[in-house]
N, C-alpha and C positions, 0 to 999 in steps of 0.2 A: 308517734300520732296515736291517739286512742281511739279506739272503737270497741266498744266492750258491751253492746247492745245484747241481751239474750244471756247465754250460757258462754259466750266466746271471750275469752282474754283478749287485751288490747294491747290506731293511727293514729299517725299523724303522724297512724303512723307515721296513719300514717303517720306517722305522721313519723329518742333519735336524736356525745358531749365532747366538747374541746375549747380550748380558749381558741375561738375560730380563727383569728388572725394568724396564729402560729400553727394551729392544728389544719387549717385549710391549706395553708402552704406544705405543710407536711403530708397531706393525703391528696394533693393536686395530682391530677392525672389528665392527659388528653383523651378524648373519646369523641367518637363521631367524626364529622367533618365540619369545618367552617368556623372554628372559634376557640376561644380559650376555654377549657373545661376543668371541672374539678369534681370530687366525690368526697363529700362531707359524711363521715360514719360517726352516727351517734346513739344514745340509748335514751329513750322517751319513758320516763317514769310519772304515771298518774299522779296528779296532786289534787284535782276535783274533779267531780262527776255528778251530774243531775241527769236522770232519765224521765223524760216526758211521756206520760202513758195518753196520747192524744186521739186515738181511735176508740174502736172497741176495748173494753178492758183487756189486759194481756198483750202480749208482743205482737204486733201486726203493723200493716200499713198506716204511715203517717206518724209513727212514735219518733221521738228524737232523743239524741244524746248530746248534751253540751258538755265539753271537758277541757281541762289544761293538763298539761305535762310540764315538768322540768326537764332540760335537754342536758345529757353529761357526755362528757369525753373522760372515760375511766371514771374516777371518783370527782371529777372537776365539774361544777354546773356552769355551762356556757351560754345558756339561753332558755327559752321556753316556748311552748306553742298553745293554741288554743283553737277550739273549732265546734262544729255542730255536724251530725250524721242524721239524715231522715231516713227512715226504712221504707223502701219501694215495694219490696216483695218478700214473703216468708213463705217458703215452700213446706209441704205436708211433712218432709223428713227433717224439718228444723233449721235447715240452711236458710240464709237470707242474703238480701242485697240492699246496701244503702247508698245513697248520695252523700258524698262527704266534702266539706270546705274546712280548710284549716291555714293558719297562718304561722310561720316559724320566725320567732325573733331572734336574732343572732347579733353578735357584734358586727356593726357596720351596716345592719339593714335587716329588712324583713323579707321573707319568702312566702308567697300565696300560692295555694296548691288546691286541686280539686279532682273528683274523680269518682267512680263506682267502685265500691268494695263488697266483693262476695265472702261471705263467711260460710265456711262448710258446717254441717251439723256436728261433726267431730272431727278431730285431727287439728293440725296447726294451720293457722290462718296466715294468708299473706297478701300483701297489697303492692299496687304500682299505679300511681295517680300523677296528673300532669302538673308541671309547675306553670302558672298561669300568669305570673309576674313578680315583681319585687319593688324594694324601696333601697335608697342609699347604694351601697356598692352592689346590690342585687337589682338595680333599677331596670337592667335589660335582661333579667334572668328568664331562662327557658331551660327545658328539660323535664325530669321526673323525680318522683320520690318514691323508692322501693322499700318495703320493709315486713318483717315477719313480728306478728304478736307471740312474745314467750310465755305470758303468764297472765293474771288479772290485772296486773299494774303496769308490766314493762314491754317496750317494744323496740326491737332493733331497727334502725332506719338508716338507708343511705340517701343522701341528697346528691343527684348527680345533675348539676347546673352548669350552663354555659352562659357567659356574658356577651 
């Protein structure tokens, strides 16, 4: 998942690859209680981004980032994601918080997610957003997506999903 507003490298994290049918089975694990769970580990690589300066000139409340990423497991592309993040607050120290929504398209279906992402003024940024639903084999999906922005184009993500 990509979120690269300001100087911070990027969600979709949040949002982040594998031949999902095979890799999901290879990375399946039970977690929590009450359901079949799996964790899908992916690398998200930015493919497009548009920054919209909607408020006062410069990085401030109301600005948006629209993004797409390719999703990889190793060197194999296994899907893509896309989303939008809206800046809610920019602190005097340069840190910020945004509301982000993203959809992850994987073999067999899609996973929708949203949440608040806090970006520090310096250092590595991480995120953890809620899975809000899905389609296909993910139609009863719930869980969360966690990730770390590695640089200006890449994010490492883990999709923790129960069905």
